[in-house]
N, C-alpha and C positions, 0 to 999 in steps of 0.2 A: 662830444656830441654836438652832430650838424643842428643848424637851426632850422626850426619849421618856418615854413611860410606860410602867412593868413591873408586873405584879399579884403581890402576894404571894400564895404559896398557892395556886395558879391554874397550872394545864401552861399552857403555850404555845408561841411563839416569836416571837422578834424577826428582823424580816425586811431583807434588804439587797437591793434590788430594781437590775436591770441593771447589775451591776458590767463595768466596760471594761478592758482593761490600752491605754491612752493611750501606752505607749513605743513600741508598734509602729505602723507605719503601710501601712494604714489600721487605726485602733485596732479591738481585736478584741473580742468579749466572751470571760468568764472564765468558763467551763463546768466547768472544773480548775481546780486551785491546790493549789502544794505546801505551802501553809499558810494557812489561814481561821480567826480565832479570835475570841473577844469574850469580855471580862472585865470586870465592873461592879466599879467602884471608889468605895470610900465617901468622905465627905469629909476623913477622916484618910490617905486614897491607898491604904488597905486592900484587898485583893482581898475581894470578897464571895462567903462558900461559897453555894457552888450557883448558881454563875454567873461561873466561872473558868475560862479557856482551855477553852471551850465550842467546838467543832468546828461551823464552819458543813456545813450540807448543801444539797448541789445539787439544784434543784428541776428533775429531767428534764425535758428538751424545752424550757426554758426560753432567754432572751439574757441571764444572768447572774445568775440571782434563787436569792438563798442564803436559809436560816432556821437562827436559832440557837435551840435548842432550849431552853426554860427549863421545869424538871421541879416538879411540884408541889409539891415539899417546899422552893421557894425561900421563906425566909422573913425578910426582914432589914426591920430597923426603916423605918415608913411615913416617907415624907419627900422632899424634895428633898436636892441636894447632892450626887449621885452622878454620878458619870461611867463610860460604857461605851466601852471603848476595842478598838476592831476593826483587828484586825492582818492585813494580807493578802501574799503571796508570788504572785504570778500565772506562769504555765510560764514566761514569758520573763527571770524573776529582778528583774523590777519588785517593788519594795515600796513598800507604802502601809499607814498608820496614821490612823485617824480617831478624834479624842475625841468623844464626843455628851452631853449634858449631859442626866440620865434623872432622872424620879423614880418612886419606888416607891410604890403604892396597893393600897388594897384594893378590889378589885372591887365596886360597888354592888350592894345587893339592891334587890328591887323595893319600889316605893314603893306603899304599902298606900292606897289611894283608896276612897271611899262613894260 
């Protein structure tokens, strides 16, 4: 799995697109959830301040699209070795967890050219 990039000191969001509950027949879009959170862990498996148990926000009118807000105050050390853990409990009671490699970077500035 490819690592995601989360930017330091830059408000934004981490998207989760097309969440489905495969425990139902037929599968259903998860547009409501009992629990949907994201936590970023460092290489020592410690939760990172500013991105711990962040509640997912459903994107109204979509098929299972959620965003996890990242505040502009998010400021961990730049680098790799992070893991984003997403936990979901669907309305059916189905439970899922994903561990996604992550990097923290500084948002690039425009390059000066002549």
